[in-house]
Each structure stands twice: as C-alpha cells, then as structure tokens.
C-alpha positions as CSV (number, residue, x, y, z in Angstrom):
1,M,-31.9,-14.4,-20.5
2,K,-33.4,-11.1,-20.6
3,Y,-36.8,-10.6,-19.2
4,M,-38.6,-7.4,-21.7
5,K,-41.5,-7.5,-20.8
6,F,-43.5,-6.8,-17.4
7,E,-46.1,-9.9,-16.4
8,V,-49.3,-8.3,-14.9
9,D,-52.5,-9.6,-14.8
10,S,-56.2,-7.6,-14.3
11,Q,-56.3,-9.0,-10.9
12,T,-52.9,-7.4,-9.6
13,K,-53.7,-4.3,-10.8
14,K,-56.7,-4.2,-9.5
15,D,-55.5,-5.4,-6.3
16,L,-53.2,-2.3,-6.3
17,E,-56.1,0.5,-7.4
18,I,-54.0,1.3,-10.3
19,F,-56.6,2.5,-12.4
20,E,-59.5,1.4,-10.3
21,T,-60.5,1.9,-6.7
22,V,-62.1,0.4,-3.9
23,K,-65.1,2.3,-2.4
24,E,-64.6,5.7,-4.4
25,G,-61.5,5.6,-2.7
26,L,-57.8,6.6,-4.4
27,S,-55.9,5.3,-7.4
28,V,-52.5,4.9,-8.3
29,V,-53.2,6.8,-11.7
30,G,-54.9,9.6,-9.5
31,L,-51.9,10.2,-7.4
32,F,-49.8,11.3,-10.5
33,N,-52.4,13.0,-12.6
34,H,-50.8,16.3,-12.5
35,T,-50.7,16.1,-16.4
36,Q,-51.9,19.4,-18.3
37,C,-53.2,18.2,-21.6
38,I,-55.7,15.3,-22.9
39,G,-52.2,14.1,-24.7
40,G,-50.1,14.0,-21.5
41,K,-52.8,12.5,-19.3
42,K,-53.1,9.4,-22.3
43,K,-48.8,9.0,-22.2
44,L,-49.1,8.7,-18.4
45,Y,-52.1,6.1,-18.3
46,E,-49.7,4.1,-21.0
47,Y,-46.7,4.4,-18.7
48,L,-48.6,2.7,-16.3
49,A,-50.3,0.2,-17.9
50,N,-47.2,-1.2,-19.4
51,P,-44.4,-1.2,-16.9
52,L,-41.4,-2.5,-18.0
53,A,-38.8,-4.8,-17.2
54,D,-36.0,-3.4,-19.9
55,Y,-32.8,-2.3,-17.6
56,K,-31.9,0.1,-19.6
57,Q,-35.7,1.4,-20.7
58,I,-36.1,1.7,-16.5
59,T,-33.1,3.9,-15.9
60,E,-33.9,6.4,-18.9
61,R,-37.4,7.0,-17.6
62,K,-35.8,7.3,-13.8
63,E,-33.2,9.4,-14.6
64,T,-35.6,11.8,-17.1
65,I,-38.2,12.5,-14.2
66,A,-35.8,12.8,-11.3
67,F,-34.1,15.5,-13.4
68,F,-37.3,17.6,-14.2
69,H,-37.7,17.0,-10.4
70,K,-34.8,18.5,-9.4
71,H,-34.0,21.2,-12.4
72,F,-37.9,22.0,-12.8
73,P,-39.5,22.2,-9.9
74,D,-42.4,24.1,-11.6
75,G,-42.8,22.3,-14.2
76,L,-43.3,22.7,-17.8
77,N,-45.0,25.8,-18.4
78,L,-47.3,25.5,-21.3
79,D,-50.6,27.3,-22.6
80,K,-53.2,24.8,-22.0
81,D,-55.7,26.6,-24.5
82,A,-53.3,27.0,-27.5
83,L,-52.0,23.0,-26.6
84,D,-55.8,22.0,-26.8
85,F,-57.2,24.1,-30.0
86,T,-53.6,23.2,-31.9
87,E,-54.5,19.0,-31.4
88,Y,-57.9,20.1,-32.4
89,Y,-56.7,21.8,-35.5
90,L,-54.1,18.6,-36.5
91,R,-57.2,16.1,-36.3
92,Q,-59.2,18.0,-38.7
93,P,-59.3,15.7,-42.3
94,D,-59.8,18.7,-44.4
95,Y,-56.1,19.7,-45.1
96,P,-54.2,21.7,-48.1
97,T,-52.1,20.2,-50.6
98,R,-51.4,22.7,-52.2
99,M,-49.3,25.8,-51.9
100,P,-51.5,28.6,-52.0
101,S,-50.8,32.0,-54.1
102,W,-51.8,35.5,-51.9
103,F,-54.9,36.0,-54.2
104,T,-56.0,32.5,-52.5
105,A,-55.1,33.1,-49.2
106,I,-57.3,36.7,-49.5
107,E,-60.2,35.1,-51.3
108,K,-60.5,32.6,-48.5
109,M,-60.1,35.1,-45.4
110,I,-63.1,37.4,-47.7
111,A,-65.2,34.4,-47.8
112,D,-64.5,33.5,-44.2
113,K,-65.9,36.4,-43.5
114,I,-68.4,37.1,-45.5
115,S,-69.9,33.8,-45.0
116,T,-72.4,32.4,-42.4
117,S,-71.7,28.6,-42.8
118,S,-67.8,28.9,-43.8
119,N,-65.0,28.6,-40.9
120,E,-62.1,27.2,-43.2
121,Y,-60.4,30.2,-42.9
122,Y,-61.2,31.0,-38.9
123,L,-60.1,27.3,-38.2
124,A,-56.7,27.6,-40.2
125,E,-56.0,31.5,-38.6
126,K,-56.7,29.9,-34.8
127,G,-54.4,26.7,-36.2
128,V,-51.7,28.6,-37.1
129,T,-51.6,30.7,-34.1
130,S,-51.8,28.3,-31.8
131,T,-49.8,26.2,-33.3
132,V,-46.8,29.3,-33.4
133,D,-47.2,29.8,-29.5
134,L,-46.7,26.0,-28.5
135,L,-43.7,26.2,-30.7
136,K,-42.2,29.6,-29.3
137,N,-42.9,27.9,-25.8
138,I,-41.1,24.4,-26.6
139,Y,-38.4,26.4,-28.6
140,E,-38.0,28.3,-25.4
141,F,-37.9,25.4,-23.0
142,S,-35.3,23.9,-25.1
143,I,-32.9,26.7,-24.6
144,I,-33.4,26.4,-21.0
145,L,-33.0,22.9,-20.9
146,A,-29.6,22.5,-22.8
147,D,-28.0,25.1,-20.5
148,K,-29.4,22.5,-17.3
149,L,-28.0,19.7,-19.4
150,K,-24.2,21.1,-19.7
151,E,-24.6,20.9,-15.9
152,G,-24.3,17.0,-15.7
153,D,-26.1,14.0,-15.2
154,A,-27.9,14.4,-18.4
155,P,-30.4,12.2,-19.2
156,V,-30.2,10.2,-23.0
157,F,-33.7,10.9,-23.5
158,L,-33.6,14.6,-22.9
159,V,-30.4,15.1,-24.8
160,K,-31.4,13.2,-27.7
161,N,-35.0,15.2,-27.9
162,N,-33.6,18.4,-27.4
163,D,-30.9,18.1,-30.0
164,I,-33.7,17.1,-32.9
165,V,-35.8,20.1,-31.2
166,L,-32.6,22.5,-31.6
167,E,-31.8,21.2,-35.2
168,L,-35.4,21.8,-36.1
169,F,-35.3,25.5,-35.0
170,Q,-32.0,26.3,-37.3
171,K,-34.2,25.5,-40.4
172,E,-35.5,29.0,-42.1
173,A,-39.3,28.2,-41.4
174,Y,-38.9,27.2,-37.9
175,K,-36.5,30.4,-37.3
176,E,-39.0,32.8,-38.7
177,I,-41.7,31.4,-36.7
178,K,-39.9,32.2,-33.6
179,D,-39.9,36.0,-34.3
180,M,-43.7,35.9,-35.9
181,K,-45.9,38.4,-34.0
182,K,-48.2,39.6,-36.7
183,Y,-49.7,37.2,-39.5
184,K,-51.0,38.3,-42.7
185,S,-53.5,35.9,-44.5
186,Y,-51.2,34.9,-47.0
187,D,-49.0,33.4,-43.6
188,I,-52.0,32.0,-42.2
189,M,-52.5,30.2,-45.6
190,R,-49.0,29.3,-45.6
191,L,-48.1,28.3,-42.5
192,D,-51.9,26.1,-42.3
193,Y,-50.1,24.1,-45.5
194,M,-46.7,23.3,-43.4
195,F,-48.0,22.5,-40.3
196,R,-50.8,20.2,-41.9
197,Y,-49.0,19.1,-44.6
198,T,-45.8,19.2,-45.6
199,D,-44.1,19.4,-42.2
200,K,-47.0,17.3,-40.6
201,K,-44.4,14.9,-39.2
202,H,-42.2,17.3,-37.3
203,I,-45.4,19.1,-36.0
204,H,-46.4,15.9,-34.7
205,F,-43.2,15.2,-33.0
206,F,-43.5,18.1,-31.1
207,L,-46.8,17.5,-30.2
208,D,-45.7,14.2,-28.9
209,L,-42.9,15.7,-27.2
210,V,-45.2,18.1,-25.1
211,H,-47.4,15.0,-23.9
212,E,-44.3,13.2,-23.0
213,Y,-42.9,16.2,-21.2
214,D,-46.5,16.7,-19.5
215,A,-46.6,13.2,-18.2
216,L,-42.8,12.8,-16.7
217,F,-43.3,16.5,-15.0
218,A,-46.5,15.3,-13.8
219,V,-44.8,12.1,-11.8
220,A,-41.8,14.9,-11.0
221,K,-44.7,16.8,-8.9
222,A,-45.9,13.8,-7.3
223,A,-42.3,12.4,-6.6
224,A,-42.2,16.1,-4.9
225,K,-45.6,16.3,-3.1
226,Y,-45.8,12.4,-1.6
227,N,-42.2,12.5,-0.5
228,L,-41.4,9.7,-3.1
229,Q,-37.9,8.4,-3.6
230,Y,-36.5,7.0,-6.6
231,P,-35.6,3.4,-6.6
232,D,-32.0,2.1,-7.4
233,I,-32.7,-0.4,-10.2
234,L,-30.4,-3.0,-10.7
235,P,-29.8,-5.9,-13.4
236,E,-32.2,-8.6,-13.7
237,T,-29.2,-11.5,-12.6
238,E,-29.1,-9.3,-8.9
239,T,-31.6,-11.0,-7.2
240,V,-32.5,-8.2,-4.2
241,L,-35.6,-6.3,-3.3
242,D,-34.7,-3.8,-0.4
243,L,-36.9,-1.5,1.2
244,E,-36.1,0.8,3.8
245,G,-39.1,3.3,5.0
246,L,-42.1,1.8,3.1
247,F,-45.5,3.2,3.4
248,H,-49.0,3.3,1.4
249,P,-49.3,6.8,-0.3
250,F,-52.9,6.4,0.2
251,V,-52.6,6.1,4.2
252,E,-52.6,9.7,5.8
253,N,-49.6,9.8,8.3
254,A,-48.7,6.1,7.3
255,I,-46.1,3.8,9.5
256,S,-43.4,2.4,7.4
257,N,-42.1,-0.6,7.6
258,D,-38.7,-2.4,6.4
259,V,-38.3,-5.3,4.3
260,H,-35.2,-7.3,2.7
261,F,-35.0,-10.4,0.3
262,D,-32.4,-12.2,-1.5
263,N,-31.7,-15.6,-3.0
264,Q,-31.1,-16.9,0.5
265,S,-34.5,-15.3,2.4
266,N,-36.8,-14.8,-0.1
267,L,-40.2,-15.9,1.4
268,L,-42.0,-13.5,4.1
269,F,-44.7,-15.2,5.9
270,I,-46.4,-12.8,7.7
271,S,-49.3,-13.9,10.6
272,G,-51.5,-12.5,12.8
273,P,-55.0,-11.1,13.1
274,N,-57.2,-8.7,11.1
275,M,-56.9,-5.3,11.4
276,A,-53.3,-5.2,11.8
277,G,-51.8,-4.2,8.9
278,K,-51.0,-7.1,6.7
279,S,-53.1,-6.1,3.9
280,T,-51.9,-3.0,3.7
281,F,-48.1,-3.3,3.4
282,L,-48.9,-6.5,0.9
283,K,-50.2,-3.5,-1.4
284,A,-47.9,-0.8,-0.3
285,L,-45.1,-3.6,-1.6
286,G,-46.7,-4.4,-4.9
287,V,-47.3,-0.3,-5.8
288,A,-43.5,-0.2,-5.0
289,V,-42.2,-3.0,-7.1
290,Y,-45.0,-2.0,-9.9
291,L,-44.1,1.9,-10.1
292,A,-39.9,0.6,-9.7
293,H,-41.0,-0.9,-13.1
294,A,-42.6,1.8,-14.6
295,G,-39.5,4.1,-14.1
296,F,-41.7,6.0,-11.5
297,P,-40.7,6.9,-8.0
298,V,-41.8,5.1,-5.2
299,P,-43.0,5.1,-1.7
300,A,-39.9,4.6,0.7
301,G,-37.4,5.4,1.9
302,K,-35.1,3.9,-0.1
303,M,-35.2,1.1,-2.8
304,K,-32.8,-1.3,-4.3
305,I,-34.6,-3.7,-6.6
306,G,-33.2,-6.1,-9.9
307,I,-35.0,-6.3,-12.7
308,L,-38.2,-9.2,-12.4
309,S,-40.1,-10.2,-14.8
310,G,-43.7,-9.8,-13.3
311,L,-45.7,-9.3,-10.3
312,S,-48.8,-10.9,-9.5
313,T,-50.9,-10.4,-6.2
314,T,-53.7,-12.0,-4.8
315,I,-55.7,-9.5,-2.5
316,N,-59.6,-8.9,-3.6
317,I,-60.0,-12.3,-5.0
318,S,-63.8,-13.2,-4.3
319,D,-66.4,-15.9,-5.6
320,N,-67.2,-15.8,-9.5
321,L,-71.1,-17.0,-9.5
322,S,-71.3,-17.0,-13.7
323,T,-68.7,-19.6,-13.3
324,G,-70.1,-21.4,-10.1
325,Y,-66.8,-20.9,-8.9
326,S,-66.4,-21.0,-5.0
327,H,-64.2,-18.2,-3.0
328,F,-61.9,-21.0,-2.2
329,Y,-61.7,-22.5,-5.5
330,A,-61.0,-19.1,-7.1
331,E,-57.7,-19.1,-5.1
332,V,-56.5,-22.6,-5.7
333,M,-57.1,-21.6,-9.5
334,R,-55.0,-18.3,-8.8
335,I,-52.4,-20.4,-7.3
336,K,-52.5,-22.6,-10.1
337,D,-52.2,-19.3,-12.7
338,V,-49.1,-18.2,-10.6
339,A,-47.8,-21.9,-11.2
340,H,-47.7,-21.5,-14.7
341,R,-46.5,-18.1,-14.9
342,L,-43.2,-19.3,-12.7
343,E,-42.6,-21.9,-14.7
344,A,-42.4,-19.5,-17.8
345,N,-41.2,-16.9,-16.4
346,N,-39.0,-17.7,-13.1
347,R,-38.6,-14.1,-11.5
348,I,-41.6,-12.5,-10.1
349,L,-42.9,-11.3,-6.9
350,V,-45.9,-13.2,-5.9
351,L,-48.0,-11.8,-2.7
352,F,-51.2,-13.7,-1.1
353,D,-53.7,-12.3,1.5
354,E,-54.7,-14.6,3.8
355,L,-54.0,-17.7,2.1
356,F,-56.9,-20.2,1.9
357,R,-59.6,-18.1,3.6
358,G,-62.3,-19.5,2.2
359,T,-62.1,-22.9,3.6
360,N,-62.1,-24.7,6.7
361,V,-59.4,-24.6,8.8
362,K,-58.0,-27.7,8.4
363,D,-58.0,-27.3,4.8
364,A,-56.1,-23.9,5.5
365,Y,-53.6,-25.5,7.2
366,D,-52.6,-28.1,5.1
367,G,-53.0,-26.3,1.8
368,T,-51.1,-23.3,3.4
369,V,-48.4,-25.5,4.8
370,A,-48.2,-27.4,1.0
371,V,-48.0,-24.1,-1.0
372,V,-45.5,-22.6,1.1
373,S,-43.4,-25.5,1.1
374,A,-43.7,-25.5,-2.9
375,F,-43.0,-22.0,-3.2
376,A,-39.9,-21.7,-1.0
377,K,-38.3,-24.3,-3.1
378,I,-38.2,-21.3,-6.1
379,R,-35.3,-19.2,-5.1
380,T,-35.2,-16.8,-8.1
381,S,-38.7,-15.0,-7.3
382,F,-39.9,-13.9,-4.3
383,F,-42.7,-14.3,-2.2
384,V,-45.1,-12.4,0.7
385,I,-48.0,-14.8,2.5
386,S,-50.1,-13.4,4.8
387,T,-52.3,-15.6,7.1
388,H,-54.0,-15.8,10.3
389,I,-53.5,-19.7,10.4
390,V,-50.4,-19.2,12.9
391,E,-50.1,-22.7,13.3
392,A,-48.8,-23.2,9.6
393,A,-45.4,-21.6,11.2
394,R,-44.3,-24.2,13.0
395,E,-44.6,-26.6,10.5
396,L,-42.5,-24.4,8.2
397,E,-39.5,-23.2,10.7
398,S,-36.9,-25.3,9.3
399,K,-37.3,-23.6,5.8
400,T,-34.1,-21.7,5.9
401,N,-35.3,-19.0,3.4
402,I,-38.6,-18.2,4.8
403,Q,-38.4,-15.1,6.7
404,F,-41.6,-15.1,9.9
405,S,-42.8,-12.1,10.6
406,Y,-46.0,-10.2,12.5
407,F,-47.5,-6.6,12.9
408,D,-46.9,-5.8,16.7
409,I,-50.0,-5.3,18.7
410,K,-50.2,-3.9,22.0
411,E,-52.3,-4.1,24.9
412,E,-53.5,-1.1,26.9
413,D,-56.3,-0.9,29.2
414,G,-57.0,-4.4,28.0
415,H,-57.9,-3.5,24.3
416,P,-55.3,-3.8,21.4
417,V,-53.6,-0.7,19.9
418,Y,-52.7,-1.7,16.3
419,T,-49.3,-0.5,16.0
420,Y,-48.6,-1.6,11.9
421,K,-44.8,-2.2,12.6
422,L,-43.6,-5.5,11.3
423,K,-41.4,-7.5,13.9
424,E,-39.5,-10.6,13.3
425,G,-41.1,-13.4,14.4
426,V,-44.7,-15.3,15.1
427,S,-47.8,-14.0,16.3
428,D,-49.6,-15.5,19.2
429,V,-52.5,-12.6,19.3
430,R,-56.2,-14.2,18.8
431,L,-58.6,-11.6,18.4
432,G,-61.3,-13.0,17.3
433,M,-63.3,-13.2,20.4
434,Y,-62.4,-10.0,21.2
435,I,-64.1,-8.4,18.7
436,I,-67.4,-10.2,18.7
437,N,-68.0,-9.1,22.8
438,K,-66.8,-5.7,21.9
439,E,-69.6,-6.0,19.4
440,G,-72.2,-7.4,21.4
441,V,-72.9,-9.7,19.1
442,I,-73.4,-13.1,21.4
443,D,-75.7,-10.1,23.7
444,L,-77.2,-9.2,21.0
445,I,-78.7,-12.5,19.6
446,N,-79.0,-13.8,23.8
447,N,-81.4,-10.9,23.8
448,I,-83.9,-12.1,20.8
449,T,-84.3,-15.6,22.5
450,N,-85.2,-13.7,26.3
C-alpha cells in the first residue's frame, strides 16, 4: 500500500513550533525564511504546511534544493522592486482585451500626462518595464542553469522547467524582449496587451516559477547557515529510521545524539529527571522527521528514513477549560486519537513526553506500562516515550523491541551537571529534592511559621 499523504495535526505542528513559537522563540519556518518576495514566502509556508509521503515528490524536491545549495550558493539574483510591482500589476482587474493601435497608445499616454486622476498608462508603463526586467532576469538565470544541469545529477524538476523557459524564449515575442532597452508608447501598450491578455498563462508560469525557486533557494541558504544535511530517503517498504548527530536547530552549541530504529527495535523508552534534555531531544527528532518529509535538509550529521505516513507528538499538551478536560484526561484522549490513527495508517512516528504526568504516581506507573506494552506490539511504527517514572522500565524489560535510554547526568562538587548525551540503560538519578532544597523552598515556608 502506498501512503500519499503525510498525516500531521495542529498539536504536532504546535509542539514542534513549525509555525507558532513558544514564549516568542524561534519557529521552524522562521529558520528557513530567507525568501526575497511575498510569493516565495507563501510557497515556503505551503511546503512546510503540507509535508509529503510520496517517494518521488520528496526526492525530487530534496535533490532540487541540494542542487541549488551546491551550484548557486549566492542564491537567485532578483530585482525585488521589479518583482513586487509585476505582481501588483498582474493582479489589477482592468486589462486590455484588444490589440492597441498606434493612435490609441499615444492617446492614452497624453491623457495620462494631462489628467490628475488617471494612472492607466503609468500602470501599464511601469508594469511592462518591471515585467520585462523580470523576464530578462529569468532568461539570464536559465542560461546559466542550463550549463550547470549539463554537469550531471540534474534534478528532473529543474530540467523540465528550464526546458519550458528556454523554449518560450525562442518565440519571436520573447526574443524581442531579451534585447529591449527603450520603450515607445506603442511598445508599452502592445506588451501590456500581451502580458495581461494573450500570453497571461505564460507570464503567470514565469512568476510561479520565480516564487518556487525563491522558496527553494531560501531552504538551501538555511542548510548552509545551520549546517543541515540532506537525508537519505528510502521507500515506504523500508522500516528504518537512523540519525547520527541529531541536534535541535534552535539550541546554540547543541549537543548531538544518535538514534536507530527498525522493526526489531522500534520503541525507545527514555527515563530520567526533568531538565536532562528529554523534551529537546523529542522535539529535535520530530523536527528532523517532519523536515525530511517536506523534502528539506535536516538537523543531523546523517539521516536515513523509510517514508512514513504520519507524525504525532504530545509534548506541550494542556488541560482544556472550555471542555472541562483535565490534563490527565487530555492525555488519555490524545492516546486514543493516536490509536485511531495507527488503526488507519500504521507507519507513523509517535512521540510522548512525560507520559501521564497529569495524574498520581500509581496511575502514572500502571498507565505507562499498559500503554507502552500495547504500542510495543505494533512493529511497523516508531515510538519514543519519555518518563520520570523509572520503575516502569523494570516491568517492560522483557519486551525485546524496546530500547532503554537516559540522559547522562554527572555530579561535580555535590551538584548535578547535565551532559545532554543519550546513554543506554535506565536512569537512577532523582533530582526532585535537590531542586527543592537548592531553591530554599522548605526554609522559606518554615520561616513563615517562625
């Protein structure tokens, strides 16, 4: 069965800060937004809002971005003012539907100059000159691109679109545009008629292509700036997820970690105290998988992934006052939602941070063991579950496909030092009372009574 749509909900996008930010921090889209025009920015948002689950589409986009990254490190040279005005000009509802005569052209020019209210000729003049400048930019870039494509490893997307561009510029009308330097009034009105009526379809093709290239160049620039790498994408028949040097792109000087999943080892159970790095690791993993399915480079040294059909995270879930849901009930409903999704598409990555933190220790222990045991039976999906209920790990040790890991914490001069390195095993560190005493909470309360 081929999964064409990558299922991801608003909670997951919020957890991973794809568009929204937590406490006015960074967002994933902000990380990649090096676009030069509004259309390019919209296209970038579209890419990230709709990750893919089709091997051909993902690979094609990834290879295009990597090609731009390698051969055009400076990006696309656009005249932003010309592009902005061209977009404005083409959006105007009133456009010519008849071929103008010399007399009509001169008449409109004169009328525009002597009138204080009419700007019809000005719009046509500036719109035409801006569009011509943009078309010249596109042609010049396409000539350079054609030479680069001959060097090998040419992405299908670029070859196909560049062939269309060069073919269009073989038409007489576009040959003339390449050499234009001065514009008579008749030229303005004739080209206005062409751009906004007879050849409107091709002009919008050029504009859409610029937007797409702008978005793809922006991703390539982010890859260079943040040292992102291009993942090895495998068909959905491969149940594998390998990452070396995984890091969170929002964290300065981030500590990287490795992780490996296959159908014989598809559930990672992470134990340990708060602040050790569990949540950041889960977000980094979620972001990497999300970006890989958008065809984007990822925050890791290396990544290999068989295409999944979806991603579900529960990291920043909260209670819902409007429905009367407690935090614990919200967690239960989230698990139920994941179960329904697994029922429909059983090739997803599921991330749960601090499972059942909204209830008492006994229920949290029993619930964690029950839910993890049930998830462990599903070998076609991947699961990562973090908890501070370390006792649950002992109950789960008999499950052969569960990996047990924790974030190492060292002690120096009686104080914990966080390494943020993932190690094999189960954590035995408890920091609750250390933090309470360090903050002087008990002494503060005792001083009140004294």
